[in-house]
C-alpha positions in Angstrom: -0.1 0.0 -0.1 2.0 3.0 -1.3 -1.2 5.6 -0.4 -1.3 6.5 3.2 -4.5 7.9 4.5 -4.3 7.7 8.6 -0.7 9.3 8.7 -0.9 11.2 5.6 -0.7 15.0 7.5 1.5 13.8 10.3 4.8 15.3 9.1 3.0 18.6 7.7 3.4 21.8 9.6 0.1 22.8 11.4 -1.2 19.2 10.8 -3.7 19.6 13.4 -5.4 22.7 11.9 -8.7 22.6 10.2 -7.3 24.6 7.1 -4.6 21.7 6.7 -7.0 19.2 6.6 -9.4 21.1 4.4 -6.5 21.2 1.9 -6.3 17.5 2.0 -9.8 16.9 1.0 -11.1 17.1 4.8 -14.9 17.1 5.3 -15.8 16.0 1.9 -16.5 12.7 3.2 -19.0 14.1 5.6 -20.6 16.5 2.8 -21.4 13.2 0.7 -22.4 11.1 3.5 -25.0 13.8 4.3 -26.5 13.3 0.9 -26.8 9.6 1.4 -29.4 7.6 3.3 -28.3 6.1 6.9 -28.8 2.6 5.8 -26.7 3.3 2.6 -23.6 4.6 4.9 -24.1 1.6 7.2 -24.0 -0.8 4.1 -20.7 0.7 3.1 -19.1 0.3 6.4 -20.2 -3.3 6.0 -19.0 -3.9 2.7 -15.6 -2.4 4.0 -15.1 -5.2 6.3 -13.4 -2.7 8.9 -13.3 -4.6 12.3 -12.7 -2.6 15.5 -9.2 -1.2 15.8 -9.4 -0.8 19.6 -8.5 -4.4 20.3 -11.9 -6.7 20.0 -11.7 -6.5 16.3 -15.7 -6.9 16.0 -17.0 -5.8 12.6 -18.0 -2.3 12.6 -20.6 -2.3 10.4 -22.3 -4.8 12.0 -22.3 -3.3 15.4 -23.6 0.1 13.8 -26.7 -2.2 12.7 -27.4 -3.1 16.1 -28.4 0.5 17.0 -32.4 0.5 16.7 -33.8 2.5 13.8 -36.6 3.5 15.8 -36.7 4.4 19.5 -38.2 7.0 22.0 -35.0 7.4 23.5 -32.1 9.7 22.3 -29.2 7.8 20.6 -25.6 8.7 21.4 -22.2 7.9 19.9 -19.1 7.7 22.2 -15.5 7.5 21.0 -13.1 5.4 23.1 -9.9 7.5 23.4 -9.0 5.6 26.7 -5.8 4.4 25.4 -4.4 2.8 28.3 -3.0 -0.5 27.2 0.8 -0.6 27.9 2.8 -0.2 24.6 -0.4 1.5 22.6 0.1 5.0 21.4 -1.5 4.9 17.9 -4.5 6.6 18.9 -2.5 9.5 20.4 -1.0 10.5 16.8 -4.2 10.6 15.2 -5.8 13.0 18.0 -2.7 15.1 18.3 -1.8 15.4 14.5 -4.9 15.0 12.7 -7.9 15.5 14.9 -10.2 16.9 12.1 -10.2 13.3 10.5 -11.4 11.8 13.8 -14.1 14.6 14.4 -15.3 14.0 10.6 -15.7 9.9 11.1 -17.5 10.9 14.4 -19.8 13.2 12.5 -20.7 10.6 9.8 -21.0 7.7 12.2 -23.5 9.9 14.3 -25.6 10.8 11.3 -25.6 7.0 10.1 -27.1 6.0 13.5 -29.1 9.0 14.1 -27.3 10.5 17.1 -27.3 14.3 17.8 -24.8 13.9 20.6 -21.4 12.5 20.6 -18.8 12.0 23.4 -15.0 11.6 23.3 -14.0 9.6 26.4 -10.1 10.7 26.6 -7.6 9.2 28.9 -6.5 11.7 31.8 -3.1 11.3 30.7 -3.7 12.8 27.1 -3.4 16.2 28.5 -2.3 17.7 25.3 -4.7 15.8 23.1 -7.6 16.9 25.1 -6.7 20.6 24.2 -6.4 20.0 20.3 -9.5 18.4 20.4 -11.2 21.1 22.2 -9.5 23.7 19.6 -10.6 21.4 16.4 -14.4 21.1 17.8 -14.1 25.2 17.8 -12.6 25.5 14.5 -15.2 22.7 12.7 -18.1 24.6 14.4 -16.9 27.5 13.3 -16.8 26.4 9.7 -20.2 24.6 10.0 -19.0 21.1 10.2 -20.6 20.6 13.4 -23.1 22.2 15.6 -26.4 23.4 14.1 -27.7 22.7 10.4 -24.2 21.1 9.3 -23.6 21.9 5.9 -27.0 23.1 5.6 -28.3 19.7 5.8 -31.0 19.9 8.8 -28.6 17.8 10.7 -27.6 18.9 14.0 -24.4 17.2 16.3 -22.8 18.3 19.4 -19.5 16.7 20.2 -17.8 17.2 23.8 -14.7 15.8 25.3 -14.6 14.0 28.5 -11.6 13.3 30.3 -11.1 9.9 32.4 -9.7 9.7 35.8 -6.7 7.5 34.9 -8.0 4.0 35.1 -7.3 1.4 32.5 -10.4 -0.7 33.2 -12.3 2.4 31.5 -11.0 1.2 28.1 -13.8 -1.4 28.4 -16.8 0.0 26.8 -19.2 -0.6 29.9 -16.9 0.5 32.4 -16.1 3.8 30.3 -19.8 4.5 30.0 -20.2 4.0 33.9 -17.5 6.8 34.3 -18.8 9.0 31.8 -22.2 9.2 33.6 -20.2 9.8 36.9 -20.2 6.5 38.6 -17.0 4.4 39.4 -15.5 2.8 36.4 -16.6 -0.6 36.6 -17.8 -3.1 33.7 -21.5 -3.7 33.5 -23.3 -7.1 33.6 -24.1 -7.9 29.8 -26.6 -8.3 28.5 -28.0 -5.7 27.8 -25.4 -4.3 25.4 -24.6 -0.6 24.6 -26.6 -0.6 21.4 -29.5 -1.0 23.0 -28.9 0.4 26.8 -25.8 2.3 26.6 -25.0 5.8 27.9 -27.8 6.8 30.1 -29.6 3.9 29.3 -30.0 4.8 25.9 -28.8 3.1 22.3 -25.2 4.2 22.3 -22.7 3.3 19.6 -19.1 3.1 21.1 -16.2 3.2 18.7 -12.3 3.3 18.8 -10.6 6.3 17.7 -8.9 4.8 14.9 -12.1 2.8 13.7 -13.9 6.2 13.4 -10.9 7.9 11.8 -11.0 5.2 9.0 -14.7 5.9 8.4 -14.1 9.5 6.1 -11.8 7.2 3.9 -14.4 4.5 3.4 -17.3 6.9 2.4 -14.7 8.7 0.3 -13.5 5.9 -1.8 -16.3 3.3 -1.1 -16.4 0.1 1.1 -15.3 -2.1 -1.9 -12.3 -0.4 -2.0 -11.3 -0.4 1.5 -12.1 -4.1 1.5 -9.5 -4.7 -1.3 -6.5 -3.7 0.8 -5.6 -6.3 3.2 -6.3 -9.8 3.4 -9.1 -12.4 4.1 -11.3 -11.0 6.8 -8.7 -8.5 8.0 -9.4 -5.5 5.6 -8.0 -2.0 5.0 -5.0 -0.3 6.6 -4.1 -0.2 10.3 -1.8 1.6 12.5 1.0 -0.1 14.3 2.7 1.3 17.6 6.1 -0.5 17.5 8.3 -0.2 20.6 10.7 -2.0 22.4 14.0 -3.1 21.3 14.1 -1.9 17.8 16.3 0.6 16.1 13.6 2.7 14.8 10.4 2.8 17.0 7.0 4.6 15.9 3.5 4.4 14.5 3.7 2.8 11.0 0.6 2.2 8.6 0.4 -0.8 6.8 -2.2 -2.7 4.8 -3.6 -5.3 6.9 -1.5 -8.7 6.2 1.8 -7.2 6.0 4.6 -9.4 7.2 5.6 -8.8 11.1 9.2 -10.0 10.3 9.4 -7.2 7.4 8.0 -4.7 9.5 10.5 -5.4 12.4 13.8 -5.6 10.4 13.0 -3.3 7.4 10.7 -0.5 8.5 12.0 -0.7 12.1 15.8 -1.3 10.9 16.3 -4.3 13.1 17.1 -5.0 16.7 19.3 -2.8 18.4 22.8 -3.4 18.9 22.1 -6.1 16.3 21.0 -8.6 19.1 19.1 -11.7 18.3 15.2 -11.4 18.5 13.8 -13.4 21.3 10.0 -12.6 21.5 7.4 -10.0 20.4 4.0 -9.1 21.8 1.9 -8.4 18.6 -1.1 -6.3 19.9 -0.3 -4.8 23.4 0.5 -6.4 26.5 -2.8 -8.3 27.1 -2.1 -10.7 23.7 -0.1 -13.8 24.3 3.9 -13.3 23.1 5.3 -15.1 19.8 9.0 -16.5 19.9 11.3 -15.5 17.3 10.7 -18.8 15.8 6.9 -18.1 15.7 6.8 -14.9 13.8 8.7 -16.4 11.1 5.5 -16.8 8.6 3.1 -14.4 10.6 1.5 -11.6 9.0 -0.5 -8.8 10.7 -3.9 -10.1 10.4 -6.6 -11.4 12.9 -6.4 -14.8 11.4 -2.7 -15.2 11.2 -2.2 -14.3 14.7 -4.8 -16.4 15.9 -3.4 -19.4 14.2 -0.4 -18.7 16.5 -2.4 -18.4 19.5 -2.2 -15.1 20.0 -4.3 -11.6 18.8 -3.9 -8.6 16.8 -5.5 -6.5 19.6 -4.7 -2.7 19.4 -1.7 -3.2 17.0 0.9 -2.4 19.6 4.1 -4.4 18.9 6.4 -4.8 21.7 10.0 -6.2 20.4 12.3 -8.2 22.9 15.8 -9.1 22.2 17.9 -11.7 23.8 18.9 -10.3 26.9 15.2 -10.1 28.1 14.2 -11.6 31.3 10.8 -13.2 30.6 10.2 -13.9 34.4 10.5 -9.8 34.8 8.4 -9.3 31.9 5.6 -11.4 33.5 6.1 -9.9 37.0 5.6 -6.1 35.4 2.4 -7.6 33.4 1.1 -9.1 37.1 2.0 -5.5 38.4 0.0 -3.5 36.1 -3.0 -5.9 35.9 -3.3 -6.4 39.8 -2.9 -2.6 40.2 -5.6 -1.9 37.5 -8.7 -4.3 38.5 -11.4 -2.9 39.3 -11.9 -5.3 42.0 -15.5 -6.2 41.1 -14.7 -9.8 40.3 -13.0 -12.3 42.7 -10.9 -14.3 40.6 -9.2 -11.0 39.0 -9.5 -9.1 42.1 -7.5 -11.9 44.2 -5.9 -13.9 41.3 -3.8 -10.9 40.0 -2.3 -10.1 43.1 -1.5 -13.4 44.0 0.5 -13.8 40.5 2.0 -10.6 41.1 3.4 -11.7 44.8 4.5 -15.3 43.3 6.4 -13.9 40.3 8.0 -11.0 42.6 9.5 -14.2 44.7 10.7 -15.8 41.8 12.5 -12.8 40.4 14.0 -12.0 43.6 15.5 -15.5 43.8 12.9 -16.6 46.4 11.3 -19.1 44.0 9.9 -22.3 45.5 9.2 -25.7 43.9 5.6 -25.9 42.8 5.4 -22.1 41.9 5.2 -22.8 38.2 2.1 -25.0 38.3 0.7 -22.8 41.0 0.9 -19.9 38.4 -0.5 -21.9 35.7 -3.6 -23.2 38.1 -4.2 -19.4 39.2 -4.2 -18.4 35.5 -6.6 -20.9 34.4 -8.7 -20.2 37.2 -9.0 -16.4 36.2 -9.5 -17.3 32.2 -13.1 -16.7 31.2 -14.6 -16.1 34.6 -14.7 -12.5 34.9 -17.3 -9.9 33.6 -14.8 -7.9 31.4 -11.6 -9.1 29.4 -9.3 -7.8 32.1 -9.0 -10.8 33.8 -8.2 -12.7 30.6 -5.8 -9.7 29.5 -3.6 -10.4 32.6 -3.9 -14.1 32.8 -3.5 -15.4 29.2 -0.2 -13.7 28.4 1.4 -14.6 31.8 0.0 -18.4 31.1 1.9 -18.2 27.7 5.4 -16.7 29.5 5.5 -19.5 31.7 4.7 -22.2 29.1 7.0 -20.7 26.1 9.8 -19.8 28.3 9.3 -22.4 31.2 13.1 -23.0 31.6 13.8 -19.2 32.6 11.4 -19.8 35.4 12.8 -23.0 36.4 16.3 -21.3 36.2 15.1 -18.4 38.7 13.7 -21.1 41.1 16.9 -23.5 41.1 19.4 -20.9 40.9 17.9 -18.5 43.2 18.8 -15.7 40.9 18.1 -14.1 37.4 20.4 -15.4 34.9 20.4 -12.3 33.1 21.3 -10.2 35.9 24.6 -12.0 37.0 
């Protein structure tokens, strides 16, 4: 894919301004959409095959179709900008470098479902991003792209920015909705689901930043064109945030199906100090790691990574070289997920701190015989037994670290020290 869309303006001066966006053809897709029927817009999104870019990978067009056509309640659109997964920072680039692309996508999606109020729920730490969005909304309203009677179409839309309070759990859509309503950010019991019972008990569409930012392209070029990019059921282009032990970290826009090894060794210029690759986290810390051998034939698609026992997730790729201690990595994950657990579900609330304590002991040289099967037992006791995916997000990767790098865990326990620290 030679053409860039999501990242096309990132290197331009004043890329966040509306003038820059308009020069690149911005808001033409909104003008086109407002002349289409709501059903036709949703059909184009279905044709595109785009799947949610926040991590779950659910087909966006199908999700839009779940919003009831007729209801006596108002409809809402909520943009999930609570990008809290370690290693994930691609939505931040969209927000800070091309906010109008996101606003246009929100406006099109809101019109398609019949919503007149949209909310951007942005993580607390994105202070600059929130300021940029507030200014972009102001610019768009002044030019007639938001607010009352948008582009003389008779359609009204207000967008507000709501800052979260720094909780990873609020990236889960129902916890996000609870937080947006002023309550404690805890996942809801499902069903009912947000499309019928979301914000304030009303029909609500919740989509990720990158998903919504892709909508103007789909409407402008057509769903079939978007679907022609990528592979199988993984269509279109996607942003990949690459960090860790690579020479050139950053956010890369690639067509779905792009070889993972090519991204690491060609686009990212290889491993720092030319060391050997040991493992790769392919989609954020909630996804199981892949060994160097496993990535040989992996492409960046939902299907390819699923075949390897992992997930595309949010597209956050973390690369680790040969000197990385996997016990330390597993312990850091347990630290994070135990801290971020909302405490609502017993397996997650009790299990994650227990994993953290055991892994801390092993790393410090105080591991005991029986710790490895105990870790496996605790992980299996968490998996599939919590209200939201956070329990699985912590337990599944740790389970895979233990199974794929068992010899390192055994070495820590037997030698009573970390072999990577001497």
